[in-house]
LOVEXPA-701861 format. One record per residue (C-alpha): z, x, y; residue in three letters; residue number from 0. Coordinates in steps of 0.05 Angstrom, whole numbers, plus 5000, padded with zeros to 4 digits. Layout:
! LOVEXPA-701861
      w      u      v   resn   resi
      Z      X      Y    ALA    NUM
...
This chain:
! LOVEXPA-701861
      w      u      v   resn   resi
   3506   9005   2305    UNK      0
   3480   8948   2261    UNK      1
   3420   8958   2215    UNK      2
   3368   8923   2259    UNK      3
   3390   8955   2324    UNK      4
   3328   8972   2365    UNK      5
   3284   8918   2333    UNK      6
   3258   8866   2383    UNK      7
   3242   8796   2358    UNK      8
   3203   8745   2398    UNK      9
   3227   8678   2371    UNK     10
   3182   8617   2378    UNK     11
   3219   8577   2325    UNK     12
   3254   8510   2334    UNK     13
   3303   8462   2300    UNK     14
   3336   8490   2237    UNK     15
   3292   8531   2191    UNK     16
   3263   8584   2237    UNK     17
   3324   8589   2283    UNK     18
   3368   8602   2223    UNK     19
   3323   8661   2204    UNK     20
   3326   8691   2274    UNK     21
   3401   8678   2277    UNK     22
   3408   8722   2215    UNK     23
   3364   8775   2248    UNK     24
   3407   8774   2311    UNK     25
   3471   8779   2270    UNK     26
   3441   8841   2236    UNK     27
   3432   8874   2304    UNK     28
   3362   8855   2326    UNK     29
   3347   8836   2398    UNK     30
   3322   8765   2393    UNK     31
   3287   8733   2452    UNK     32
   3282   8658   2442    UNK     33
   3222   8627   2476    UNK     34
   3231   8553   2495    UNK     35
   3190   8503   2534    UNK     36
   3214   8491   2605    UNK     37
   3255   8430   2583    UNK     38
   3286   8468   2525    UNK     39
   3273   8460   2450    UNK     40
   3290   8393   2420    UNK     41
   3353   8416   2385    UNK     42
   3383   8440   2451    UNK     43
   3383   8370   2480    UNK     44
   3445   8348   2442    UNK     45
   3512   8344   2480    UNK     46
   3584   8349   2456    UNK     47
   3589   8352   2380    UNK     48
   3514   8341   2375    UNK     49
   3505   8410   2407    UNK     50
   3537   8444   2347    UNK     51
   3472   8456   2307    UNK     52
   3439   8489   2367    UNK     53
   3500   8532   2379    UNK     54
   3504   8551   2305    UNK     55
   3432   8573   2297    UNK     56
   3420   8606   2365    UNK     57
   3479   8651   2374    UNK     58
   3463   8723   2392    UNK     59
   3396   8706   2425    UNK     60
   3370   8711   2496    UNK     61
   3335   8649   2524    UNK     62
   3271   8649   2564    UNK     63
   3228   8590   2583    UNK     64
   3152   8590   2582    UNK     65
   3099   8536   2589    UNK     66
   3051   8559   2535    UNK     67
   3000   8508   2557    UNK     68
   2992   8546   2623    UNK     69
   2956   8612   2636    UNK     70
   3019   8642   2667    UNK     71
   3060   8623   2607    UNK     72
   3010   8655   2560    UNK     73
   3008   8718   2603    UNK     74
   3084   8723   2601    UNK     75
   3085   8713   2526    UNK     76
   3033   8768   2518    UNK     77
   3077   8814   2560    UNK     78
   3137   8800   2515    UNK     79
   3096   8813   2453    UNK     80
   3069   8879   2479    UNK     81
   3139   8908   2472    UNK     82
   3162   8871   2409    UNK     83
   3166   8888   2336    UNK     84
   3160   8818   2307    UNK     85
   3138   8749   2329    UNK     86
   3171   8694   2288    UNK     87
   3144   8623   2288    UNK     88
   3150   8559   2248    UNK     89
   3092   8520   2276    UNK     90
   3043   8485   2230    UNK     91
   2988   8534   2208    UNK     92
   2936   8543   2262    UNK     93
   2979   8521   2322    UNK     94
   2993   8592   2346    UNK     95
   2918   8607   2343    UNK     96
   2903   8545   2383    UNK     97
   2950   8571   2436    UNK     98
   2906   8633   2441    UNK     99
   2947   8679   2396    UNK    100
   2909   8688   2331    UNK    101
   2919   8751   2290    UNK    102
   2862   8787   2325    UNK    103
   2891   8774   2394    UNK    104
   2961   8793   2371    UNK    105
   2934   8858   2344    UNK    106
   2900   8873   2410    UNK    107
   2964   8859   2448    UNK    108
   3006   8902   2403    UNK    109
   2978   8939   2342    UNK    110
   3048   8947   2314    UNK    111
   3067   8873   2319    UNK    112
   3086   8836   2255    UNK    113
   3075   8761   2253    UNK    114
   3124   8723   2210    UNK    115
   3109   8650   2196    UNK    116
   3146   8593   2163    UNK    117
   3116   8524   2150    UNK    118
   3128   8466   2103    UNK    119
   3071   8479   2055    UNK    120
   3042   8548   2075    UNK    121
   2976   8568   2106    UNK    122
   2933   8552   2045    UNK    123
   2922   8492   2000    UNK    124
   2908   8419   2013    UNK    125
   2975   8405   2047    UNK    126
   2972   8464   2095    UNK    127
   2964   8422   2158    UNK    128
   3014   8367   2140    UNK    129
   3079   8361   2179    UNK    130
   3142   8374   2139    UNK    131
   3216   8365   2153    UNK    132
   3273   8378   2104    UNK    133
   3272   8310   2069    UNK    134
   3196   8313   2061    UNK    135
   3203   8379   2024    UNK    136
   3261   8352   1982    UNK    137
   3214   8295   1962    UNK    138
   3152   8337   1948    UNK    139
   3189   8394   1913    UNK    140
   3223   8350   1862    UNK    141
   3294   8355   1890    UNK    142
   3299   8280   1902    UNK    143
   3275   8266   1831    UNK    144
   3334   8305   1804    UNK    145
   3388   8279   1851    UNK    146
   3428   8216   1837    UNK    147
   3448   8178   1774    UNK    148
   3401   8159   1718    UNK    149
   3409   8084   1731    UNK    150
   3397   8091   1806    UNK    151
   3342   8111   1854    UNK    152
   3326   8182   1876    UNK    153
   3376   8208   1928    UNK    154
   3366   8264   1978    UNK    155
   3415   8321   1982    UNK    156
   3462   8311   2041    UNK    157
   3452   8383   2063    UNK    158
   3388   8409   2096    UNK    159
   3372   8452   2035    UNK    160
   3298   8462   2047    UNK    161
   3308   8482   2119    UNK    162
   3361   8534   2105    UNK    163
   3326   8561   2043    UNK    164
   3262   8568   2084    UNK    165
   3300   8605   2139    UNK    166
   3334   8652   2090    UNK    167
   3266   8668   2058    UNK    168
   3236   8680   2127    UNK    169
   3292   8729   2143    UNK    170
   3275   8766   2078    UNK    171
   3201   8765   2095    UNK    172
   3214   8797   2163    UNK    173
   3256   8852   2133    UNK    174
   3204   8865   2079    UNK    175
   3148   8870   2130    UNK    176
   3189   8917   2173    UNK    177
   3204   8961   2113    UNK    178
   3130   8962   2094    UNK    179
   3110   8981   2165    UNK    180
   3162   9037   2166    UNK    181
   3141   9065   2099    UNK    182
   3066   9057   2102    UNK    183
   3049   9047   2175    UNK    184
   3013   8982   2160    UNK    185
   3025   8919   2199    UNK    186
   3024   8853   2161    UNK    187
   3025   8779   2174    UNK    188
   3080   8755   2128    UNK    189
   3095   8682   2113    UNK    190
   3135   8636   2069    UNK    191
   3139   8561   2060    UNK    192
   3196   8512   2052    UNK    193
   3167   8482   1988    UNK    194
   3160   8550   1954    UNK    195
   3231   8569   1976    UNK    196
   3259   8504   1948    UNK    197
   3224   8502   1881    UNK    198
   3267   8554   1846    UNK    199
   3329   8510   1856    UNK    200
   3302   8466   1801    UNK    201
   3311   8519   1746    UNK    202
   3361   8477   1707    UNK    203
   3318   8414   1707    UNK    204
   3250   8444   1695    UNK    205
   3260   8459   1621    UNK    206
   3275   8386   1609    UNK    207
   3215   8363   1649    UNK    208
   3168   8410   1613    UNK    209
   3194   8401   1542    UNK    210
   3216   8329   1540    UNK    211
   3160   8287   1570    UNK    212
   3191   8223   1545    UNK    213
   3256   8234   1585    UNK    214
   3266   8171   1627    UNK    215
   3284   8212   1689    UNK    216
   3317   8277   1708    UNK    217
   3375   8247   1747    UNK    218
   3440   8267   1713    UNK    219
   3491   8248   1767    UNK    220
   3544   8302   1769    UNK    221
   3529   8329   1699    UNK    222
   3488   8391   1686    UNK    223
   3415   8383   1706    UNK    224
   3390   8402   1637    UNK    225
   3446   8367   1600    UNK    226
   3465   8432   1565    UNK    227
   3536   8447   1589    UNK    228
   3600   8409   1574    UNK    229
   3647   8400   1609    UNK    230
   3606   8399   1672    UNK    231
   3623   8342   1719    UNK    232
   3665   8316   1777    UNK    233
   3732   8292   1753    UNK    234
   3784   8249   1789    UNK    235
   3847   8278   1820    UNK    236
   3901   8234   1848    UNK    237
   3876   8251   1918    UNK    238
   3801   8258   1908    UNK    239
   3756   8295   1860    UNK    240
   3745   8365   1831    UNK    241
   3685   8399   1801    UNK    242
   3698   8433   1734    UNK    243
   3646   8473   1695    UNK    244
   3654   8508   1628    UNK    245
   3593   8552   1617    UNK    246
   3625   8590   1559    UNK    247
   3667   8572   1499    UNK    248
   3724   8614   1528    UNK    249
   3722   8570   1591    UNK    250
   3732   8509   1547    UNK    251
   3790   8541   1510    UNK    252
   3825   8560   1575    UNK    253
   3812   8491   1605    UNK    254
   3843   8457   1544    UNK    255
   3904   8503   1548    UNK    256
   3915   8495   1622    UNK    257
   3908   8419   1622    UNK    258
   3942   8409   1555    UNK    259
   3883   8373   1524    UNK    260
   3893   8347   1453    UNK    261
   3819   8359   1441    UNK    262
   3832   8433   1451    UNK    263
   3860   8436   1380    UNK    264
   3797   8405   1351    UNK    265
   3761   8464   1319    UNK    266
   3696   8425   1315    UNK    267
   3690   8430   1391    UNK    268
   3692   8505   1397    UNK    269
   3617   8511   1413    UNK    270
   3575   8480   1468    UNK    271
   3529   8440   1421    UNK    272
   3588   8405   1389    UNK    273
   3617   8388   1457    UNK    274
   3551   8361   1481    UNK    275
   3549   8314   1421    UNK    276
   3616   8286   1445    UNK    277
   3605   8294   1519    UNK    278
   3634   8225   1536    UNK    279
   3697   8239   1498    UNK    280
   3704   8307   1531    UNK    281
   3694   8278   1601    UNK    282
   3744   8222   1587    UNK    283
   3797   8271   1563    UNK    284
   3788   8318   1622    UNK    285
   3789   8260   1671    UNK    286
   3853   8231   1641    UNK    287
   3888   8299   1651    UNK    288
   3862   8314   1721    UNK    289
   3877   8244   1748    UNK    290
   3952   8261   1744    UNK    291
   3946   8321   1790    UNK    292
   3925   8336   1861    UNK    293
   3861   8373   1878    UNK    294
   3902   8433   1900    UNK    295
   3942   8434   1835    UNK    296
   3879   8430   1793    UNK    297
   3842   8483   1833    UNK    298
   3900   8532   1835    UNK    299
   3915   8523   1761    UNK    300
   3844   8527   1734    UNK    301
   3812   8577   1782    UNK    302
   3870   8625   1775    UNK    303
   3864   8616   1699    UNK    304
   3791   8636   1700    UNK    305
   3759   8567   1694    UNK    306
   3704   8552   1746    UNK    307
   3732   8496   1789    UNK    308
   3727   8471   1860    UNK    309
   3761   8416   1900    UNK    310
   3712   8367   1931    UNK    311
   3728   8378   2005    UNK    312
   3704   8335   2062    UNK    313
   3673   8370   2122    UNK    314
   3737   8368   2163    UNK    315
   3772   8405   2106    UNK    316
   3715   8455   2101    UNK    317
   3718   8475   2174    UNK    318
   3792   8487   2165    UNK    319
   3787   8521   2097    UNK    320
   3837   8579   2096    UNK    321
   3790   8625   2058    UNK    322
   3731   8615   2106    UNK    323
   3777   8625   2166    UNK    324
   3812   8686   2136    UNK    325
   3746   8721   2122    UNK    326
   3717   8705   2191    UNK    327
   3660   8666   2161    UNK    328
   3683   8609   2205    UNK    329
   3722   8615   2270    UNK    330
   3745   8572   2328    UNK    331
   3708   8586   2392    UNK    332
   3710   8557   2462    UNK    333
   3635   8553   2477    UNK    334
   3620   8564   2551    UNK    335
   3571   8506   2552    UNK    336
   3597   8459   2499    UNK    337
   3672   8470   2494    UNK    338
   3715   8482   2432    UNK    339
   3678   8483   2365    UNK    340
   3681   8516   2298    UNK    341
   3623   8564   2288    UNK    342
   3598   8610   2233    UNK    343
   3576   8682   2227    UNK    344
   3519   8707   2183    UNK    345
   3533   8705   2108    UNK    346
   3503   8775   2104    UNK    347
   3556   8828   2116    UNK    348
   3555   8903   2125    UNK    349
   3627   8922   2107    UNK    350
   3622   8995   2128    UNK    351
   3596   8975   2197    UNK    352
   3637   8913   2212    UNK    353
   3610   8854   2251    UNK    354
   3579   8860   2319    UNK    355
   3609   8820   2376    UNK    356
   3595   8745   2375    UNK    357
   3549   8723   2430    UNK    358
   3544   8647   2439    UNK    359
   3478   8610   2447    UNK    360
   3453   8624   2517    UNK    361
   3439   8574   2573    UNK    362
   3367   8552   2578    UNK    363
   3324   8605   2612    UNK    364
   3383   8650   2627    UNK    365
   3342   8713   2611    UNK    366
   3281   8694   2653    UNK    367
   3302   8741   2709    UNK    368
   3308   8798   2659    UNK    369
   3240   8791   2627    UNK    370
   3199   8757   2681    UNK    371
   3226   8782   2748    UNK    372
   3160   8770   2784    UNK    373
   3163   8696   2765    UNK    374
   3231   8685   2799    UNK    375
   3231   8645   2864    UNK    376
   3258   8702   2906    UNK    377
   3204   8749   2879    UNK    378
   3150   8699   2896    UNK    379
   3178   8690   2965    UNK    380
   3176   8765   2979    UNK    381
   3105   8768   2953    UNK    382
């Protein structure tokens, strides 16, 4: 029995951020009822490989369809909420109230119902009503200003960082609200925003921004964001690149030993400040050594020797990574709607409990008969 067994979530979220949060809730044992418009949420409309994001973020959920612009749809949603613990939504602030479900109405429907909200900028402040997708938050939070090389333009992160960070924070917000309700009997509206969830990722760059106002820009390429660690970079292998980071002097000593660097015998380089003063020399020496080896040789040698190191893998290599497959984090699955694909489980594990069974994303409206039997055609015909 997983930790959230018996908790019912009504999920009004869509695309990446909110569905990722409710996927985590489902993986932790909650019953998640995903509410979609009659045509399905936008992410569902992909086919083939384009269906992978929907399958990733909506596993473990039941699907119902409701037209929330109609009176019947609103009545059916109210019926769902009357027996739920949490409603989760990632509309812009005020949209749920416009649909007729403000906090007062939700409290009247179910006094024990928690509302959990995620938006780009939160429910307060001058940006509260602005639309926000991942790249917008990367821009507004400062991520783009720190990504790229100093002599080039800002560059967005390839990954949907703000979406997934927002979803992870929303998951935490739901658990916190459930814990508060259980301990104190108080029901709360809990919220988080993508921009607040993303801001802490800038911890390395912020000291430079705040103490060096004359810095031309904060883009450091693949070097440390604050320019305070060396070596810290991507280095060539003879079949790609590797990331190597030496956060301690011991890391540097081990790196020099394992790669046979002549600079390793230079006693003036035994501390980080001295290495930063000769950062170009350090990087050149490391690159000359790594270029003779494969990524696997470098990774196995350095990581096993205690030096933080990672091979730069392309996405095809990642989905076939032996570690991720061995741990069950990724697994091959023949999806009943979309065919063979590699899917993921929650990154949150409960080792003493094991994982629950994997339930693939459900066909659109497949749970309508369960939750709205009176709305089914045969029920209407009998009536």
